[in-house]
C-alpha positions in Angstrom: -0.2 0.2 -0.1 1.3 3.3 -1.4 2.2 5.7 1.9 2.6 9.3 1.3 4.2 12.3 3.6 0.8 14.4 3.2 -2.0 13.5 2.1 -4.9 16.0 0.8 -8.6 15.3 0.9 -10.1 18.2 -1.4 -8.5 19.8 -4.1 -9.4 23.4 -3.8 -8.0 26.4 -3.3 -6.7 25.2 0.6 -6.2 21.8 -0.5 -4.4 22.2 -3.7 -2.0 25.1 -2.7 -1.2 23.0 0.3 -0.8 20.4 -1.4 2.1 22.1 -4.2 3.6 23.8 -1.5 4.4 20.2 0.4 5.9 19.1 -2.5 7.9 22.0 -3.2 9.1 21.3 0.7 10.4 17.6 0.0 7.4 15.6 1.6 5.7 13.0 -1.1 2.1 14.2 -1.2 -0.8 13.2 -2.7 -3.8 15.1 -3.1 -7.8 13.1 -3.7 -10.6 15.2 -5.2 -14.2 13.7 -5.8 -14.9 16.1 -8.3 -13.0 15.4 -11.7 -11.8 19.0 -12.3 -9.5 20.2 -9.3 -9.9 24.0 -8.3 -13.0 23.4 -6.1 -15.6 25.4 -5.5 -13.5 28.6 -6.4 -12.6 27.5 -9.3 -15.3 25.2 -11.0 -18.9 26.7 -9.5 -17.6 29.7 -7.9 -15.1 33.1 -7.8 -13.8 32.1 -11.3 -17.1 31.8 -13.1 -18.7 34.1 -10.6 -15.8 36.6 -12.0 -16.2 35.8 -15.9 -20.2 36.8 -16.0 -20.0 39.9 -14.4 -17.2 40.9 -16.6 -19.4 40.2 -19.8 -22.3 41.4 -17.5 -20.9 44.3 -16.6 -19.6 45.6 -20.4 -23.1 44.3 -21.7 -24.4 47.1 -19.5 -22.8 49.7 -20.7 -22.8 48.6 -24.3 -26.8 49.2 -23.7 -26.4 52.1 -21.2 -23.4 54.2 -21.1 -21.1 54.4 -24.9 -23.9 56.4 -26.5 -23.4 58.8 -24.2 -19.3 59.2 -24.3 -19.4 58.9 -28.1 -19.2 55.1 -29.4 -22.3 54.4 -31.6 -23.2 51.0 -32.2 -26.4 49.5 -33.3 -28.5 47.7 -30.2 -26.3 45.5 -28.5 -27.8 41.6 -28.4 -27.0 38.8 -25.6 -26.0 36.0 -26.3 -25.8 33.9 -23.3 -25.2 30.7 -24.3 -22.1 32.2 -26.4 -21.2 34.0 -23.0 -21.8 31.1 -20.6 -19.4 29.1 -23.6 -16.6 31.8 -23.0 -16.9 31.2 -18.8 -16.7 27.5 -18.9 -13.5 28.2 -21.5 -11.9 29.6 -19.1 -12.9 27.7 -16.1 -11.4 24.2 -18.2 -7.7 25.9 -18.9 -7.7 27.2 -15.5 -8.1 23.7 -13.9 -5.7 22.2 -16.2 -3.5 24.4 -15.0 -3.5 22.9 -11.6 -3.0 19.8 -13.2 0.7 20.9 -15.0 1.4 22.1 -11.7 1.0 18.9 -9.7 3.0 17.3 -12.4 5.2 20.0 -12.7 5.8 19.2 -8.7 5.3 16.0 -8.4 2.1 15.6 -6.3 0.2 12.9 -7.0 -3.7 13.5 -8.6 -6.4 10.9 -6.8 -9.8 11.0 -8.4 -11.9 9.6 -6.4 -13.9 10.1 -3.7 -11.6 9.6 -0.1 -12.3 8.9 3.3 -11.1 7.8 6.7 -10.7 3.7 7.2 -8.5 4.3 10.3 -5.5 7.2 11.7 -3.0 6.3 9.1 -5.6 5.2 6.1 -7.9 7.3 3.4 -10.0 4.6 1.3 -10.9 6.3 -2.1 -13.2 4.7 -4.5 -12.7 6.2 -8.5 -15.7 6.7 -10.6 -15.6 3.2 -12.1 -16.7 2.3 -8.2 -12.8 0.8 -7.3 -11.6 1.3 -4.2 -8.1 2.0 -3.4 -6.2 2.5 0.2 -3.2 4.8 0.9 -1.1 5.1 4.2 -0.6 8.6 5.4 2.0 9.9 7.8 -0.1 13.4 7.7 -3.7 13.8 6.1 -4.9 17.3 5.9 -8.9 17.4 5.5 -9.9 20.7 3.0 -13.0 19.4 1.4 -14.7 23.1 1.6 -18.3 23.9 2.0 -21.6 23.2 0.1 -24.8 25.7 0.1 -27.5 25.7 2.5 -31.4 26.4 2.8 -33.6 27.7 4.8 -36.2 25.1 6.1 -38.2 23.2 4.4 -37.3 24.1 0.7 -35.7 22.2 -1.3 -32.5 23.5 -3.6 -33.1 21.8 -6.8 -30.9 24.0 -9.3 -33.4 24.4 -11.7 -36.3 26.7 -10.1 -34.6 26.9 -6.5 -30.9 27.4 -7.3 -28.1 27.8 -5.0 -25.1 30.1 -6.3 -23.7 27.0 -8.9 -27.4 26.6 -10.2 -27.2 30.7 -10.9 -23.8 30.1 -12.9 -25.7 28.3 -15.5 -29.4 29.3 -15.9 -30.3 29.0 -18.9 -32.4 32.1 -19.9 -32.5 35.1 -18.3 -35.4 35.1 -16.1 -38.2 37.7 -16.0 -37.4 38.2 -11.8 -35.0 36.6 -10.1 -35.0 36.4 -6.5 -33.0 36.7 -4.0 -32.7 35.5 -0.6 -29.9 36.2 1.3 -28.8 39.6 1.0 -24.8 38.7 1.4 -22.1 38.6 -0.8 -22.6 35.6 -3.0 -26.2 36.9 -3.6 -25.9 40.5 -4.6 -23.6 39.5 -6.8 -25.5 36.9 -8.9 -28.4 39.3 -8.8 -26.4 42.0 -9.7 -25.1 39.6 -13.1 -28.7 38.7 -14.0 -30.1 42.3 -13.0 -27.6 44.3 -15.6 -28.8 41.4 -18.4 -32.1 41.9 -18.3 -33.8 40.3 -14.9 -35.9 41.9 -12.5 -33.8 41.5 -9.2 -35.2 41.5 -5.7 -33.7 40.7 -2.3 -35.1 39.6 0.7 -32.9 39.9 3.4 -34.3 38.9 7.1 -32.1 41.5 8.5 -32.3 45.6 8.4 -29.0 45.8 6.5 -27.0 43.9 3.6 -23.9 42.9 3.7 -23.6 41.3 7.1 -20.2 42.1 8.6 -19.5 44.7 6.7 -18.2 48.7 7.6 -22.3 49.7 8.0 -21.5 53.2 6.8 -20.6 51.2 3.8 -22.8 49.2 3.9 -25.8 51.7 4.0 -24.0 53.0 1.0 -23.5 50.8 -1.0 -27.3 49.2 -0.5 -28.0 52.8 -2.5 -26.0 52.3 -4.9 -27.2 49.4 -6.2 -31.2 50.4 -5.4 -29.9 53.8 -8.3 -29.1 50.5 -10.5 -31.8 49.2 -10.2 -32.1 46.5 -7.7 -35.0 46.1 -5.0 -34.8 45.1 -1.6 -36.7 44.1 1.0 -35.3 44.0 4.2 -36.4 42.7 7.8 -38.4 40.5 5.7 -38.7 36.5 6.7 -38.4 34.2 4.1 -41.7 32.0 4.9 -41.6 29.0 2.3 -41.0 28.7 -2.0 -44.2 26.8 -3.6 -43.0 25.7 -7.1 -45.7 26.4 -10.0 -45.9 26.2 -13.9 -44.7 29.9 -14.2 -41.6 29.3 -11.6 -42.0 29.9 -8.1 -44.2 31.9 -5.1 -41.6 33.3 -2.3 -44.1 34.0 0.8 -42.7 36.6 2.7 -43.5 38.4 6.3 -42.6 41.8 8.0 -44.0 43.4 10.4 -46.6 40.9 10.5 -48.4 41.3 7.6 -48.1 38.6 5.3 -47.1 38.6 1.3 -46.2 37.0 -2.1 -43.4 37.6 -4.4 -43.7 35.5 -7.8 -40.7 35.1 -9.6 -39.5 32.9 -12.2 -35.9 32.0 -10.2 -35.2 31.6 -6.5 -31.5 32.2 -5.7 -30.9 30.8 -2.5 -28.2 32.4 -0.8 -28.3 32.2 2.9 -24.9 30.7 3.9 -22.8 27.8 2.9 -22.1 24.8 5.5 -18.6 22.5 5.9 -18.6 19.6 4.0 -17.6 16.6 6.0 -20.2 14.5 4.9 -18.7 10.6 4.0 -15.7 11.4 5.9 -16.2 8.9 8.5 -15.1 11.5 10.9 -17.1 10.6 13.6 -15.5 7.2 13.0 -11.8 7.9 13.4 -12.8 10.3 16.8 -12.6 13.8 15.0 -14.2 16.2 16.9 -16.7 18.6 15.3 -17.8 22.0 16.4 -22.1 22.6 17.2 -22.1 24.4 13.6 -20.6 21.8 12.4 -17.2 22.3 11.9 -13.6 20.9 12.2 -12.4 21.8 15.7 -8.1 22.8 15.3 -6.3 24.1 17.4 -3.9 27.4 15.8 -1.7 25.5 14.3 -4.3 23.4 12.3 -4.5 20.3 14.0 -7.5 18.2 15.0 -7.9 16.2 18.5 -5.7 13.5 16.3 -1.6 13.9 16.3 -1.3 13.1 12.8 -4.8 15.1 11.2 -5.1 18.6 9.9 -8.2 20.5 8.6 -7.8 24.4 6.8 -10.1 26.2 4.4 -14.4 26.7 5.2 -14.3 23.1 7.6 -12.9 25.3 10.1 -13.6 28.4 11.7 -13.2 31.7 10.2 -14.5 33.4 7.4 -15.5 31.2 3.9 -12.8 32.5 1.1 -10.6 30.9 -1.4 -7.4 32.9 -0.3 -7.5 32.7 3.8 -7.7 28.6 2.2 -4.6 28.9 0.3 -2.9 30.5 3.0 -3.6 28.0 5.7 -2.6 25.2 3.4 0.9 27.0 2.9 0.8 27.4 6.5 0.4 23.4 7.4 3.2 22.5 5.0 5.6 24.8 6.5 4.6 24.1 10.0 4.8 20.1 9.1 7.8 20.6 7.5 9.7 22.2 10.4 8.5 26.2 9.2 7.1 28.7 10.8 3.3 28.5 9.4 1.1 31.6 9.9 -1.5 33.3 8.9 -2.4 37.2 10.3 -6.4 36.4 9.9 -6.5 40.7 10.8 -5.2 41.6 7.2 -7.7 38.9 5.2 -9.4 41.5 2.9 -13.0 40.6 1.9 -14.7 42.1 -1.6 -18.2 42.0 -3.5 -17.6 42.1 -6.8 -20.2 44.3 -8.5 -19.9 47.6 -9.9 -18.5 49.1 -7.7 -16.6 46.6 -6.1 -16.7 47.0 -2.3 -13.6 45.9 -0.6 -12.5 46.5 2.9 -9.5 44.8 5.6 -8.8 44.8 8.4 -11.3 45.7 11.5 -15.1 47.8 10.6 -16.4 50.9 13.1 -18.4 48.4 14.7 -16.1 46.5 16.1 -13.3 48.8 17.6 -16.6 50.2 19.1 -17.2 46.7 20.6 -13.5 46.0 21.4 -12.9 49.5 22.6 -10.2 50.5 20.8 -9.8 54.0 19.8 -9.9 55.1 16.2 -10.1 58.3 13.3 -12.3 58.7 11.1 -10.5 59.5 7.3 -12.7 59.1 4.2 -12.3 61.0 0.7 -16.0 60.0 -2.2 -14.8 59.2 -5.5 -16.6 61.5 -6.7 -13.9 64.5 -5.9 -11.3 61.4 -7.9 -10.9 62.9 -11.6 -10.0 60.2 -12.8 -13.5 58.4 -11.3 -15.4 61.7 -12.0 -14.3 61.8 -15.6 -15.0 57.8 -16.2 -18.5 58.3 -14.9 -17.9 56.6 -11.9 -18.4 58.7 -8.8 -20.6 56.3 -6.8 -18.5 55.4 -3.5 -15.8 56.1 -1.3 -12.4 55.3 0.5 -12.4 55.3 4.1 
């Protein structure tokens, strides 16, 4: 039976980056991935394909509404959604193959199949032909990412009620799209379909959007999105979703008053949960917390000495670049080096237009922690380039 020094389950940003770094540091390394392509949610059905659609839809909207204002006269632009989707898929395919090339270059063994723990030193892998093979490891890294969650009694079918995955591959522009949840993912995908011609209504339980963002930034962001045509129902609870021949009806409640919203497509964007199903963590005794996350110490070690966890399966923001840093840190720690992640400087970005980026603590967090601070602000409207580019919305804080 083959044995590895560093065996990773999960080929997403945390897993593949950690595997490459471990191999570079001289560890015999393998990465197990069940999807059939490397890159995880981020590259296959997340960050990267969404960026392609955000860019394409932004250009379409500009051509449709702004070109004539700056002296560019063209015939009325028309949308070829199939071609836009094909362009997105082509980019993703090239990047996934790029990771395979990096594995070969750095001598990382790529194992295709679903991995689960047989015992504290063995992982069993079932490939796409249902063949099973076992591998021994000195150290294993759980990097299996996360999966979308839904509200109680609302099933995501990826046809009428879609997650971010389904929202990236809609076959046509919905006449009306209801987005449940005003977080980063919901607003990005909502803005894509809004630019392409959909009427978009965002339903959010809280009285503000983008939880965790600086409140002043969040409030200004809301006004900008409303100005762009997106509708928002804040302080509104979703009671249920009923599918029908025309799409779906979203049943909501605000201040005790119930109402219905009819739409073609519902985007469920209320968060994600760790993807640990089927790993047999309970069987080998790896501890999970109350939210299903793998418990680790500050060096990413679980309660078992030779099993580690990184990325979306542990505590912290579910961000690809956070997982990458943790993957590198674990590889370096297991090579006797100083692996470290500074969580105070992990940026967060909403890739709408304008983009909203933040790093460090918010005003609310500083007040809560009783840390004295000063605020400096500068509006984009007073920035010469932003002004002449008609991009004066927003500010630096």
